[in-house]
C-alpha positions as CSV (number, residue, x, y, z in Angstrom):
1,M,85.7,120.8,135.6
2,T,82.3,119.8,135.8
3,S,81.1,116.0,135.3
4,F,79.5,117.6,132.4
5,D,82.7,118.9,131.0
6,K,84.3,116.8,128.4
7,P,88.5,116.3,128.6
8,N,90.5,118.4,126.9
9,I,92.0,115.3,124.6
10,P,94.8,116.5,122.0
11,A,93.9,115.7,118.1
12,P,96.3,113.0,116.6
13,D,99.1,114.7,114.7
14,P,99.1,114.0,110.9
15,A,102.6,114.0,110.9
16,D,103.0,110.8,113.7
17,D,100.4,109.4,111.3
18,Q,102.7,109.5,108.2
19,K,105.6,108.2,110.3
20,A,103.5,105.0,111.6
21,A,102.2,104.5,108.1
22,T,105.7,104.7,106.2
23,Q,107.3,102.5,109.3
24,A,104.7,99.9,108.4
25,A,105.0,100.0,104.7
26,L,108.9,100.0,105.0
27,F,108.4,97.1,107.6
28,D,106.5,95.3,105.0
29,A,108.2,96.0,102.0
30,F,111.8,94.9,103.3
31,G,110.4,91.9,105.1
32,G,110.4,92.7,108.9
33,I,111.8,90.3,111.2
34,R,111.3,87.0,109.7
35,G,112.2,88.4,106.3
36,T,115.7,89.7,107.6
37,V,116.0,85.9,109.4
38,E,115.1,83.9,106.3
39,T,117.6,85.8,104.5
40,M,120.2,85.4,107.0
41,L,119.7,81.8,108.3
42,P,121.4,79.8,104.9
43,G,124.5,81.9,104.8
44,L,124.9,81.7,108.4
45,L,124.8,77.7,108.3
46,F,127.2,77.8,105.0
47,V,129.7,79.7,107.0
48,M,129.3,77.6,110.1
49,I,129.7,74.3,108.6
50,Y,132.3,75.4,106.6
51,T,134.4,76.9,109.8
52,I,134.0,73.8,111.6
53,N,134.6,70.9,108.3
54,K,135.9,72.8,105.4
55,N,133.3,70.9,103.1
56,V,132.3,73.2,100.4
57,M,129.5,70.6,99.4
58,M,128.1,69.8,102.8
59,S,127.8,73.5,103.4
60,A,126.6,74.4,100.2
61,I,123.6,71.5,100.0
62,A,122.9,72.4,103.9
63,A,122.1,76.1,103.2
64,A,120.1,75.0,100.3
65,V,118.1,72.4,102.3
66,V,117.3,75.0,104.9
67,A,116.3,77.5,102.1
68,V,113.9,75.4,100.4
69,A,112.6,74.3,104.0
70,L,111.9,77.8,104.8
71,V,109.7,78.4,101.6
72,I,107.9,75.1,102.3
73,V,106.8,76.7,105.5
74,R,105.6,79.7,104.5
75,L,103.8,78.0,101.9
76,L,101.9,75.4,104.2
77,R,101.2,78.4,106.6
78,K,99.6,80.5,103.7
79,D,102.2,83.5,104.0
80,T,103.7,85.4,101.5
81,V,106.8,83.6,99.9
82,K,108.6,86.6,98.2
83,H,111.4,87.2,100.7
84,A,111.6,83.4,101.0
85,F,111.6,82.6,97.0
86,S,114.4,85.6,96.9
87,G,116.1,83.9,99.5
88,V,116.4,80.3,97.4
89,F,117.2,82.0,94.5
90,G,120.3,84.0,96.2
91,V,121.4,80.6,97.7
92,G,120.9,78.7,94.8
93,V,123.1,80.7,92.9
94,G,125.5,80.7,95.1
95,V,125.9,76.8,95.5
96,A,125.9,76.6,92.1
97,F,128.6,79.0,92.1
98,A,130.3,76.9,95.1
99,L,130.0,73.5,93.5
100,F,131.3,74.8,90.2
101,T,134.2,76.7,91.5
102,G,134.7,74.3,94.4
103,T,135.7,77.1,96.9
104,A,133.8,78.3,99.7
105,K,134.4,82.2,98.2
106,G,132.2,81.1,95.3
107,F,129.0,80.5,97.4
108,Y,129.6,84.4,98.2
109,L,130.2,85.9,94.8
110,P,127.2,86.3,93.3
111,G,125.4,87.8,96.1
112,M,128.7,90.2,96.2
113,I,128.2,91.5,92.5
114,Y,124.2,91.6,93.0
115,G,124.9,93.9,96.2
116,A,127.5,96.1,94.5
117,G,125.6,96.0,91.4
118,L,122.5,97.5,93.0
119,G,124.8,100.3,94.9
120,V,125.9,101.6,91.5
121,A,122.0,101.6,90.4
122,F,121.0,103.4,93.5
123,T,123.4,106.1,93.0
124,L,123.1,106.6,89.5
125,S,119.2,106.4,89.8
126,A,119.4,109.4,92.3
127,L,122.0,111.2,90.1
128,V,119.6,111.4,87.1
129,G,116.2,111.9,88.8
130,F,114.6,108.6,88.3
131,P,115.3,107.0,92.1
132,L,115.0,103.5,92.3
133,L,114.1,103.3,95.9
134,G,110.4,105.3,94.5
135,V,110.2,102.7,91.5
136,I,110.4,99.5,94.1
137,L,108.1,101.4,97.3
138,G,105.7,103.3,94.9
139,P,103.2,100.4,94.7
140,V,103.6,99.5,98.3
141,F,102.3,103.1,99.1
142,K,99.8,102.8,96.3
143,E,101.3,105.9,94.8
144,N,103.1,103.8,91.7
145,L,105.2,106.6,89.9
146,S,103.0,109.5,90.7
147,W,105.7,111.1,92.7
148,R,108.0,111.8,89.3
149,T,105.3,114.5,88.1
150,R,103.0,115.1,91.0
151,N,104.8,115.0,94.2
152,P,107.9,116.9,93.8
153,G,108.6,116.6,97.7
154,R,108.0,112.4,97.6
155,K,110.7,112.8,94.8
156,K,113.3,114.7,96.2
157,A,112.8,112.3,99.3
158,Y,112.7,109.1,97.3
159,T,116.5,110.9,95.4
160,K,118.0,111.4,98.5
161,A,117.1,107.6,100.3
162,S,118.2,106.1,96.9
163,L,121.7,108.0,97.2
164,A,121.9,106.6,100.6
165,W,121.3,103.2,99.4
166,G,124.1,103.4,96.8
167,I,126.5,104.9,99.3
168,I,125.5,102.1,102.3
169,F,126.1,99.6,99.4
170,L,128.9,100.3,98.0
171,A,130.8,101.2,100.8
172,K,130.0,97.9,102.5
173,Y,131.5,96.1,99.1
174,A,134.4,98.3,99.1
175,I,134.9,96.1,102.2
176,L,134.2,93.1,101.5
177,F,135.7,92.6,97.4
178,P,139.4,93.2,98.8
179,L,138.7,90.2,101.2
180,Y,137.1,88.4,98.6
181,W,140.2,88.8,96.6
182,W,142.9,88.6,99.3
183,G,141.6,87.2,102.7
184,D,140.5,83.9,103.8
185,A,137.5,82.2,102.8
186,T,136.3,81.9,106.4
187,Q,137.3,85.2,107.4
188,L,135.2,86.9,104.2
189,G,132.2,84.7,105.2
190,W,131.7,85.8,109.0
191,V,132.5,89.3,107.4
192,L,129.6,89.2,105.2
193,I,127.5,87.8,107.6
194,T,128.6,90.5,110.3
195,L,127.9,93.5,107.5
196,K,124.2,91.8,106.4
197,L,122.0,93.5,108.9
198,P,123.9,96.8,110.0
199,P,124.0,98.5,106.7
200,M,120.4,97.4,105.7
201,V,119.0,98.7,108.6
202,L,120.8,102.1,108.5
203,A,119.7,102.3,104.9
204,V,116.4,101.6,105.5
205,Y,116.7,104.1,108.6
206,F,117.2,107.0,106.2
207,T,114.3,105.7,103.9
208,W,111.8,106.3,107.0
209,V,113.6,109.1,108.1
210,F,113.2,110.9,104.6
211,L,109.9,109.4,103.9
212,A,108.2,110.4,107.2
213,K,109.3,114.2,106.1
214,A,108.1,114.0,102.6
215,P,104.3,115.1,101.9
216,P,101.9,112.1,102.1
217,P,101.8,109.7,99.1
218,I,98.6,110.6,96.2
219,D,96.7,107.1,96.4
220,V,96.5,106.4,92.9
221,I,94.6,103.3,93.3
222,A,92.1,105.0,94.7
223,E,91.7,107.7,92.3
224,Y,91.6,104.9,90.1
225,E,88.5,103.4,91.9
226,A,86.4,107.2,92.0
227,E,86.7,107.6,88.9
228,E,85.2,104.7,87.8
229,A,82.8,104.6,90.2
230,A,82.0,108.2,88.8
231,E,81.8,106.5,85.2
232,K,79.4,103.6,86.2
233,A,77.4,106.1,88.5
234,A,76.8,108.4,85.2
235,K,76.2,105.7,82.9
236,A,73.4,104.4,85.5
237,A,71.9,108.0,85.3
238,A,72.2,108.1,81.8
239,R,70.0,104.7,81.1
240,E,67.5,106.2,83.9
241,R,67.3,109.2,81.8
242,R,66.4,107.1,78.5
243,A,64.0,104.7,80.2
């Protein structure tokens, strides 16, 4: 190769770009590492304190204080608070149940009911052809609901991913509810914490696999902006002709 020859640099693979974009969007949608920590920390603190002293009220108050503190930190740093706020809401309902029932199991029950309900919702939505994951992630990918009628490959991927989420969630709570009914509160808490992250990671992984192989999303936001710009240009041209 002479000094005037250009090196043979391979062109970027669109499939790799699609995988990277999908990974980044999922990472943002589900909160990333920090969002996961913020979701797990209050519940972990509740289990740890209750394991040590068996005091439901102290455990519940500590979990609530930490959840609120996480939101305050995000507000002070001017970060997005959607994941922290969802954590505060979940912890708040759990604290209310724990204090009302006077049992540690009450802290876990609302989240378990919500998770099992999500499992049913994901499964049913996939079976009826309106996958819930597409509704959740459509705005993240700027495609909204265009996948339903204009992008059948994306709809198929969302259907598979929603079914995966449903099966994973239902399997998780098939383990937890027997422990709630017949197990010890401390044992239930530690098993719940142990099963907090792995099923979520598995579900997100399946989502990434299915969406990374699907056709790229249709950016309906860009389409709308282009139509709006064209309309403005046409109106401006019409005004010039009349002048």
